[in-house]
C-alpha positions in Angstrom: -17.3 -10.2 -21.0 -15.7 -7.4 -23.0 -18.9 -5.6 -23.7 -20.0 -5.6 -20.1 -16.5 -4.6 -18.9 -16.5 -1.7 -21.4 -19.9 -0.6 -20.2 -18.7 -0.7 -16.6 -15.7 1.4 -17.4 -17.8 3.9 -19.3 -20.3 4.2 -16.4 -17.7 4.6 -13.8 -15.4 7.0 -15.5 -17.8 9.1 -17.5 -16.0 8.5 -20.7 -16.0 5.5 -23.1 -13.3 2.8 -23.0 -11.8 4.1 -26.2 -8.1 4.6 -27.1 -6.6 7.8 -25.8 -6.3 9.2 -22.3 -9.0 11.5 -20.8 -8.7 15.2 -21.4 -8.4 17.7 -18.6 -11.9 18.9 -19.4 -13.3 15.4 -18.7 -11.9 15.4 -15.2 -13.7 17.3 -12.4 -11.6 20.3 -11.3 -8.4 18.7 -12.8 -7.1 22.2 -13.5 -6.7 22.7 -9.7 -4.0 20.1 -9.8 -3.1 18.0 -6.7 -3.0 19.4 -3.2 -0.9 16.8 -1.4 -1.3 16.2 2.3 2.3 17.6 2.8 1.6 20.8 0.8 -1.4 21.5 3.1 0.8 21.3 6.3 1.8 24.5 8.0 5.4 25.3 8.9 6.7 21.9 7.7 5.0 20.0 10.5 4.2 16.9 8.6 3.7 14.4 11.4 0.3 13.9 12.9 -0.2 11.1 15.4 -3.1 8.7 14.6 -6.1 8.5 16.8 -8.4 5.5 17.0 -11.0 7.4 15.0 -8.6 7.8 12.1 -8.8 4.0 11.6 -12.6 3.9 11.2 -13.8 2.4 7.9 -15.4 5.2 5.8 -17.4 3.1 3.2 -18.3 6.1 1.1 -21.4 6.0 -1.1 -19.6 7.5 -4.0 -16.8 5.8 -6.1 -14.2 4.7 -3.7 -11.8 1.9 -2.8 -10.8 1.2 0.8 -8.2 -1.2 2.0 -6.6 -2.4 5.2 -3.3 -4.2 4.6 -1.1 -6.1 7.0 2.5 -6.8 5.9 4.8 -9.0 7.9 8.5 -10.1 7.7 9.0 -12.8 10.2 12.1 -13.6 12.3 13.2 -16.2 9.7 13.1 -13.7 6.9 9.9 -15.0 5.3 7.2 -12.6 4.0 3.4 -12.5 4.3 0.6 -10.1 3.8 -3.2 -10.1 4.1 -5.5 -7.4 2.7 -9.2 -6.7 2.9 -10.6 -4.6 0.0 -13.9 -2.8 -0.3 -14.7 -1.2 -3.6 -17.7 0.9 -4.5 -18.3 1.8 -8.1 -20.5 4.8 -7.2 -23.1 3.6 -9.8 -26.7 3.4 -8.7 -27.8 -0.2 -8.3 -24.2 -1.6 -8.6 -23.2 -3.6 -5.5 -19.9 -3.0 -3.8 -17.3 -5.7 -4.2 -15.3 -7.1 -1.3 -12.1 -9.1 -1.7 -9.3 -10.6 0.2 -5.8 -10.9 -1.1 -2.9 -12.6 0.6 0.6 -13.8 -0.1 3.2 -16.0 1.5 6.8 -16.2 0.3 9.5 -18.3 2.0 10.4 -21.9 2.8 10.4 -22.7 -0.9 6.8 -21.5 -1.3 5.6 -18.5 -3.2 1.8 -18.4 -3.1 -0.7 -15.6 -3.9 -4.4 -15.7 -3.1 -7.3 -13.5 -4.3 -10.8 -14.4 -3.1 -14.1 -12.7 -3.5 -16.0 -12.2 -0.2 -19.6 -11.7 0.9 -21.5 -10.5 3.9 -19.3 -7.5 4.7 -20.3 -6.1 8.1 -18.8 -3.4 10.2 -18.8 -3.2 14.0 -20.8 -0.4 15.6 -17.6 1.7 16.1 -16.5 1.0 12.5 -13.1 -0.2 13.7 -13.7 -3.9 13.0 -14.9 -5.7 9.8 -16.1 -9.2 9.1 -17.0 -11.2 6.0 -17.9 -14.8 5.2 -14.2 -15.9 5.2 -12.3 -13.1 6.9 -12.4 -10.8 9.9 -10.3 -7.9 11.2 -11.0 -7.1 14.9 -9.6 -4.1 16.7 -8.9 -4.6 20.4 -10.8 -2.6 23.0 -7.7 -0.5 23.8 -7.1 0.3 20.1 -3.5 -1.1 20.2 -3.8 -4.2 18.1 -5.7 -6.0 15.3 -6.5 -9.7 15.1 -6.8 -11.0 11.5 -8.6 -14.3 10.8 -9.0 -16.0 7.4 -10.6 -19.3 7.0 -10.4 -20.5 3.4 -9.4 -24.2 3.7 -7.5 -26.1 2.4 -5.5 -23.4 0.7 -5.2 -20.7 3.3 -5.9 -20.3 7.0 -4.6 -17.2 8.8 -4.6 -16.2 12.5 -2.4 -13.2 13.1 -2.2 -10.4 15.7 -0.6 -7.0 14.8 0.2 -5.0 18.0 1.4 -1.4 17.5 4.9 -0.9 19.0 5.4 2.8 18.1 3.2 5.8 17.2 0.9 5.6 14.2 0.9 8.5 11.8 -0.6 10.4 8.9 0.8 13.3 7.0 -1.0 16.5 8.2 -4.7 15.8 8.0 -4.0 12.7 6.1 -5.6 13.5 2.7 -4.2 14.5 -0.7 -6.9 16.2 -2.8 -7.4 15.7 -6.6 -10.1 18.2 -7.6 -13.3 16.6 -6.2 -11.6 13.5 -4.9 -8.9 12.5 -2.4 -6.4 9.8 -1.5 -5.5 8.9 2.1 -2.9 6.7 3.7 -2.5 6.0 7.4 0.2 3.9 8.9 1.2 1.8 11.9 4.8 1.7 10.8 6.0 -0.9 13.3 4.0 -3.7 14.8 4.8 -6.9 16.8 3.3 -9.8 14.9 2.4 -13.1 16.3 0.4 -16.0 14.9 0.3 -18.4 12.0 -0.4 -18.6 8.2 -1.3 -22.1 7.1 -0.5 -22.3 3.4 -1.4 -25.4 1.5 -1.5 -27.4 4.7 1.8 -26.3 6.1 1.9 -24.0 9.2 4.2 -21.0 9.0 5.1 -19.2 12.3 4.8 -15.5 11.4 6.3 -14.1 14.6 8.2 -11.0 13.6 7.6 -7.4 12.7 4.9 -5.8 10.6 3.4 -2.7 9.0 -0.3 -1.8 8.8 -1.7 0.6 6.2 -5.3 1.9 6.0 -5.8 3.4 2.5 -8.7 5.2 0.9 -9.1 6.3 -2.7 -12.1 8.6 -2.5 -12.4 9.1 -6.2 -12.5 7.3 -9.6 -9.6 4.9 -9.2 -8.2 5.2 -12.7 -7.5 8.9 -12.2 -5.1 8.7 -9.3 -1.7 7.7 -10.7 0.3 6.6 -13.7 2.9 4.9 -11.5 2.9 3.6 -7.9 5.7 2.4 -5.6 5.4 0.7 -2.3 8.3 -0.3 0.0 8.4 -2.2 3.3 11.9 -2.9 4.7 13.0 -4.7 7.9 16.6 -5.0 8.9 17.9 -8.3 10.1 17.0 -9.4 13.6 19.6 -8.0 16.0 19.4 -6.6 19.6 20.3 -3.0 18.6 20.4 -0.9 15.4 17.1 -2.4 14.1 15.3 -0.4 11.4 12.0 -0.4 9.6 11.4 1.7 6.5 8.0 2.2 4.8 7.2 4.2 1.6 4.3 5.0 -0.6 4.9 7.1 -3.7 2.9 7.8 -6.8 3.1 10.0 -9.9 -0.2 11.5 -11.1 -1.3 11.4 -14.7 -0.6 14.4 -17.0 -4.1 15.9 -16.4 -3.1 16.3 -12.8 0.3 17.8 -13.7 2.5 14.6 -13.4 3.0 15.5 -9.7 4.8 13.2 -7.3 3.1 12.5 -4.0 5.1 10.6 -1.4 5.2 9.7 2.2 7.4 7.4 4.3 8.8 6.8 7.7 11.8 5.6 9.6 11.6 3.5 12.7 14.9 2.9 14.5 15.4 0.7 17.6 11.6 0.6 18.1 10.9 4.3 17.9 9.4 6.3 15.2 12.2 8.7 14.3 10.3 10.7 11.8 8.2 10.9 8.7 9.4 12.0 5.3 7.8 13.7 2.3 11.0 14.4 0.4 11.5 10.9 -1.0 12.7 9.4 -4.2 12.5 6.2 -6.2 15.6 6.1 -8.4 15.9 3.4 -11.0 19.7 2.9 -11.4 19.2 0.4 -14.2 16.2 -1.0 -16.0 15.4 -3.7 -18.5 12.7 -3.8 -21.1 10.0 -6.5 -20.4 8.8 -7.8 -23.7 5.8 -9.4 -22.0 4.4 -6.1 -20.6 6.1 -3.3 -22.6 7.4 -1.7 -19.4 10.9 -1.1 -18.1 11.0 -2.4 -14.5 14.2 -1.7 -12.5 17.0 -4.2 -12.2 18.6 -2.0 -9.6 16.8 0.7 -7.6 17.5 3.2 -4.8 14.7 4.2 -2.5 15.6 7.4 -0.7 13.9 8.9 2.4 14.8 12.4 3.8 13.2 14.2 6.7 13.6 15.6 10.2 13.2 13.8 13.5 10.0 14.3 15.4 12.0 14.9 18.6 14.8 17.4 18.3 14.5 18.0 14.6 17.7 16.3 13.6 17.9 15.6 9.8 17.7 11.9 8.8 18.3 10.2 5.5 17.9 6.6 4.4 19.1 5.1 1.2 17.9 1.5 0.5 19.6 -0.2 -2.4 17.8 -3.2 -4.0 18.6 -5.4 -7.0 15.2 -6.9 -7.7 15.6 -10.6 -8.3 12.9 -12.2 -6.1 9.9 -11.6 -8.4 6.8 -12.8 -6.6 4.4 -12.0 -9.4 3.5 -9.7 -12.3 -0.1 -9.0 -11.7 -2.1 -8.1 -14.9 -4.8 -5.9 -13.4 -7.3 -6.2 -16.2 -7.2 -10.0 -15.8 -8.1 -9.5 -12.1 -11.3 -7.5 -12.6 -13.1 -6.7 -10.3 -10.0 -6.6 -8.0 -8.4 -4.3 -10.5 -11.1 -1.6 -9.8 -9.5 -1.0 -6.5 -6.5 0.6 -8.2 -7.4 1.6 -11.7 -10.0 1.4 -14.5 -8.1 1.0 -17.7 -9.1 2.5 -21.0 -7.3 -0.5 -22.7 -4.5 1.9 -24.0 -1.9 0.1 -21.9 -1.6 -3.1 -20.0 -1.6 -2.1 -16.3 0.8 -4.2 -14.3 2.0 -4.6 -10.7 5.5 -6.0 -10.3 5.9 -7.5 -6.8 9.3 -8.5 -5.4 10.7 -9.8 -2.1 14.4 -9.3 -1.9 17.5 -8.9 0.2 18.5 -5.2 0.5 21.1 -3.0 2.2 20.3 0.4 3.9 22.5 3.3 4.8 20.7 5.3 7.5 22.0 8.6 8.8 20.4 10.3 11.8 22.1 13.6 12.6 25.8 12.8 11.9 25.6 9.1 12.9 25.6 6.6 10.0 24.3 3.0 10.2 24.7 0.4 7.6 22.1 -2.4 7.8 21.2 -5.5 5.8 17.7 -6.9 5.7 14.7 -7.9 3.5 12.3 -5.7 1.6 8.9 -6.3 0.0 8.4 -3.7 -2.8 6.0 -3.0 -5.6 6.0 -1.0 -8.8 2.7 -0.4 -10.5 2.6 0.8 -14.1 -0.8 2.1 -15.2 -0.3 4.2 -18.3 
């Protein structure tokens, strides 16, 4: 196993799986640094509304990882997500890998699923995908996805995600890393209906969701040394409802340790704005002897931007004390799933911390402040 894994790492990355990080000279055009999607926007106009074409699967022939992920917090405060992953090593003769991951947390259950799939097929318009156990189908009007998973007896999923506000990307939607790129496209607020049947028990997932279509069009180990993902939904009330989403990563040293971030604020069902001036502030951390990392014990996630309509400034500060650890995912132990995020050189143990917690948000739009409580699913990935 170890010899074959080392060979795969060497073939994919262009350097052997030996101690020590790659040098700038090993990375195509690393000296150019990162050109984030935000930095390529003109006049600070970061928001671009998604079209249906933006949601086509790309399935590049070169090294790439592409995912469609559906996150849901239901009306009872339970969490679920389903993800379809297509990974291409970019090595002649090496088949692409396809995988489904899913999670449910709530009602005393915390269950994670990771299943290898076969028979990946795209529709003629590249907007729908099917496999032997999972399908994602876009509606003819482009307004909703239907997600089906049949993996009895452990997991059966039948969900509909219907977009309730504008989808977005930042500028043209791509951040460039020399010869490669990373892309994230959002439906930041969706009406969710349907069920997840977990270990024989049906869970009504009616609630609100977020959809993310992501592409790493490059060798996946070169993207980032740290990742954060945040998905917050305020408690179910008639007014003053908010959703916050955030993706943020820090590039490795050979790409200048740059921070690339994008997020959004949805308030009372409307996309207020997108934000590219965001922060992940660890208030306190605690050393984890098992992993050697220092995950937060209290963290503030901060969004700052301007409203799409009218240009009012907005700011959101989400305070979380991570206690609801869902899982610490050892990426090396999850090969080939790990290849969708990184290819390690075995210098460090790459880990994803996944939490689902109660959280409080202070949201200011113009000069009006709102204090809201809710639930948040959040991840911190440590790669190097």
